[in-house]
C-alpha positions as a Python dict, from the first residue, in 0.01 Angstrom:
ca = {
    (1, 'N'): (0, 0, 0),
    (2, 'Y'): (172, 332, 61),
    (3, 'A'): (82, 364, 433),
    (4, 'L'): (-135, 671, 376),
    (5, 'I'): (-439, 500, 529),
    (6, 'D'): (-411, 245, 807),
    (7, 'D'): (-703, 31, 919),
    (8, 'D'): (-640, -213, 1203),
    (9, 'G'): (-1007, -307, 1230),
    (10, 'R'): (-1055, -84, 1536),
    (11, 'V'): (-913, 252, 1434),
    (12, 'L'): (-885, 411, 1094),
    (13, 'G'): (-575, 627, 1061),
    (14, 'V'): (-515, 876, 784),
    (15, 'H'): (-172, 1020, 708),
    (16, 'R'): (-144, 1393, 782),
    (17, 'L'): (-75, 1466, 417),
    (18, 'V'): (-402, 1299, 313),
    (19, 'G'): (-591, 1487, 584),
    (20, 'T'): (-443, 1819, 477),
    (21, 'L'): (-527, 1760, 112),
    (22, 'V'): (-885, 1662, 194),
    (23, 'R'): (-934, 1968, 418),
    (24, 'E'): (-789, 2205, 158),
    (25, 'R'): (-1031, 2075, -104),
    (26, 'L'): (-1334, 2138, 115),
    (27, 'A'): (-1543, 2451, 77),
    (28, 'E'): (-1513, 2692, 371),
    (29, 'S'): (-1859, 2599, 501),
    (30, 'E'): (-1770, 2228, 491),
    (31, 'R'): (-1438, 2294, 667),
    (32, 'K'): (-1626, 2476, 942),
    (33, 'Q'): (-1883, 2199, 966),
    (34, 'W'): (-1618, 1927, 1003),
    (35, 'A'): (-1408, 2130, 1248),
    (36, 'D'): (-1722, 2186, 1458),
    (37, 'A'): (-1810, 1815, 1449),
    (38, 'A'): (-1454, 1708, 1537),
    (39, 'I'): (-1416, 1936, 1840),
    (40, 'K'): (-1758, 1836, 1974),
    (41, 'M'): (-1674, 1469, 1929),
    (42, 'I'): (-1341, 1506, 2110),
    (43, 'V'): (-1517, 1683, 2401),
    (44, 'C'): (-1725, 1368, 2449),
    (45, 'A'): (-1418, 1144, 2429),
    (46, 'V'): (-1175, 1342, 2646),
    (47, 'R'): (-1266, 1444, 2999),
    (48, 'F'): (-967, 1478, 3228),
    (49, 'D'): (-1025, 1396, 3593),
    (50, 'S'): (-704, 1405, 3794),
    (51, 'H'): (-856, 1167, 4052),
    (52, 'D'): (-954, 904, 3792),
    (53, 'L'): (-641, 734, 3663),
    (54, 'S'): (-828, 578, 3372),
    (55, 'S'): (-886, 931, 3236),
    (56, 'W'): (-508, 988, 3234),
    (57, 'E'): (-453, 701, 2990),
    (58, 'R'): (-739, 815, 2769),
    (59, 'C'): (-604, 1172, 2765),
    (60, 'A'): (-258, 1047, 2673),
    (61, 'E'): (-400, 855, 2378),
    (62, 'L'): (-625, 1133, 2253),
    (63, 'L'): (-416, 1441, 2334),
    (64, 'P'): (-270, 1483, 1983),
    (65, 'H'): (-620, 1452, 1835),
    (66, 'A'): (-767, 1692, 2089),
    (67, 'L'): (-501, 1952, 2014),
    (68, 'A'): (-551, 1914, 1637),
    (69, 'C'): (-928, 1950, 1678),
    (70, 'A'): (-883, 2259, 1895),
    (71, 'W'): (-646, 2412, 1642),
    (72, 'H'): (-891, 2354, 1355),
    (73, 'A'): (-1184, 2485, 1559),
    (74, 'E'): (-990, 2802, 1643),
    (75, 'A'): (-873, 2846, 1284),
    (76, 'N'): (-1231, 2812, 1157),
    (77, 'N'): (-1390, 3017, 1438),
    (78, 'V'): (-1631, 2742, 1541),
    (79, 'A'): (-1747, 2590, 1871),
    (80, 'P'): (-1563, 2824, 2110),
    (81, 'R'): (-1724, 2671, 2421),
    (82, 'A'): (-1607, 2321, 2325),
    (83, 'T'): (-1265, 2448, 2222),
    (84, 'I'): (-1217, 2627, 2554),
    (85, 'G'): (-1308, 2308, 2739),
    (86, 'V'): (-1068, 2095, 2536),
    (87, 'L'): (-780, 2341, 2580),
    (88, 'D'): (-845, 2368, 2955),
    (89, 'D'): (-871, 1990, 3002),
    (90, 'A'): (-555, 1930, 2798),
    (91, 'G'): (-374, 2202, 2993),
    (92, 'R'): (-475, 2052, 3327),
    (93, 'Y'): (-362, 1709, 3208),
    (94, 'L'): (-23, 1843, 3097),
    (95, 'M'): (12, 2040, 3421),
    (96, 'K'): (-40, 1720, 3623),
    (97, 'R'): (226, 1553, 3406),
    (98, 'A'): (466, 1841, 3488),
    (99, 'Q'): (473, 1956, 3125),
    (100, 'Y'): (438, 2316, 3236),
    (101, 'N'): (550, 2500, 2922),
    (102, 'E'): (306, 2304, 2708),
    (103, 'A'): (27, 2354, 2962),
    (104, 'K'): (99, 2728, 2973),
    (105, 'G'): (54, 2758, 2598),
    (106, 'L'): (-282, 2582, 2613),
    (107, 'F'): (-402, 2790, 2908),
    (108, 'D'): (-294, 3108, 2730),
    (109, 'R'): (-503, 3010, 2427),
    (110, 'A'): (-799, 2901, 2642),
    (111, 'L'): (-788, 3223, 2844),
    (112, 'A'): (-780, 3446, 2537),
    (113, 'L'): (-1066, 3256, 2376),
    (114, 'A'): (-1273, 3244, 2698),
    (115, 'S'): (-1225, 3617, 2757),
    (116, 'R'): (-1354, 3694, 2408),
    (117, 'F'): (-1639, 3442, 2416),
    (118, 'Y'): (-1766, 3471, 2776),
    (119, 'G'): (-1640, 3816, 2871),
    (120, 'E'): (-1366, 3919, 3112),
    (121, 'T'): (-1561, 3849, 3433),
    (122, 'H'): (-1701, 3503, 3366),
    (123, 'P'): (-1629, 3215, 3610),
    (124, 'Q'): (-1474, 3010, 3327),
    (125, 'V'): (-1220, 3290, 3275),
    (126, 'S'): (-1147, 3276, 3648),
    (127, 'A'): (-1092, 2899, 3644),
    (128, 'I'): (-850, 2920, 3352),
    (129, 'A'): (-668, 3218, 3506),
    (130, 'N'): (-629, 3014, 3826),
    (131, 'N'): (-483, 2721, 3630),
    (132, 'L'): (-252, 2952, 3438),
    (133, 'G'): (-138, 3108, 3765),
    (134, 'R'): (-53, 2765, 3902),
    (135, 'V'): (154, 2686, 3591),
    (136, 'H'): (337, 3020, 3610),
    (137, 'R'): (423, 2940, 3973),
    (138, 'Q'): (569, 2605, 3869),
    (139, 'L'): (772, 2779, 3597),
    (140, 'G'): (903, 3034, 3847),
    (141, 'N'): (718, 3327, 3686),
    (142, 'L'): (591, 3458, 4017),
    (143, 'Q'): (480, 3802, 3894),
    (144, 'D'): (274, 3643, 3617),
    (145, 'A'): (136, 3386, 3862),
    (146, 'R'): (32, 3661, 4100),
    (147, 'A'): (-140, 3859, 3825),
    (148, 'C'): (-336, 3554, 3706),
    (149, 'L'): (-443, 3456, 4056),
    (150, 'E'): (-543, 3815, 4142),
    (151, 'R'): (-758, 3817, 3829),
    (152, 'S'): (-919, 3490, 3935),
    (153, 'I'): (-980, 3616, 4290),
    (154, 'A'): (-1141, 3938, 4164),
    (155, 'I'): (-1380, 3748, 3938),
    (156, 'D'): (-1468, 3489, 4202),
    (157, 'Q'): (-1530, 3751, 4471),
    (158, 'E'): (-1771, 3927, 4238),
    (159, 'V'): (-1945, 3611, 4118),
    (160, 'Y'): (-1955, 3393, 4432),
    (161, 'G'): (-1900, 3634, 4720),
    (162, 'E'): (-1642, 3634, 4996),
    (163, 'G'): (-1763, 3323, 5179),
    (164, 'D'): (-1757, 3075, 4893),
    (165, 'P'): (-1528, 2773, 4954),
    (166, 'H'): (-1402, 2783, 4595),
    (167, 'L'): (-1249, 3122, 4668),
    (168, 'G'): (-1047, 2959, 4948),
    (169, 'A'): (-873, 2732, 4697),
    (170, 'V'): (-774, 3027, 4481),
    (171, 'F'): (-652, 3222, 4787),
    (172, 'N'): (-448, 2915, 4882),
    (173, 'N'): (-282, 2917, 4539),
    (174, 'Y'): (-220, 3290, 4579),
    (175, 'G'): (-70, 3236, 4923),
    (176, 'I'): (169, 2974, 4788),
    (177, 'V'): (295, 3224, 4530),
}
C-alpha cells in the first residue's frame, strides 16, 4: 500500500529504506553472509561481452544492482574475487558506453582491490591497469594512461613473455597514448 515493496509477479522490488533497515538489523556475520551471496549471484547474472549485444541490455538492467552488491561486498570484506570481476565488467561496460568518469572510478576500485587480493604482479592487475589506462586516455589524462599501461606491460612481460600476442594489444594501447 505504501510502495515499499513492489511485486509484479516477475521481480520483487524492495524500497531502499526497507533494505537499509533490514541490513542494519542483521548481525555482522549475517550481513557478511548476505553480501557474499549477493555478489556471487550478480557475477552469475552479469557477464559483459562487448561483442554480444544481448549482454549490453542485461548489463544496463543490472548495473545498479551490481554496483550495490560490489559496494556491500567491499564494505563487508567478502568475496574479493567476485567483487573485482563485477567492478571490472561494469567498468568495461561503462567504458564502451563512453561513461569514462564512472568507468574510471570502478577501475580504480577494482585495481586497488585486485592489488591487495592477488598481489601487484598478477595478470588480473595487469588487465585492470590496461583498462584504466584506456579510460585515462579517453579522459585526456595521458600521463596517468601511460603509467597504467606501463604497469600492465611490465606485468605481462614477466608473466607471459615478450612474444605473447596479448602483450601486443597492450603495446598498441600504449602506442596510441
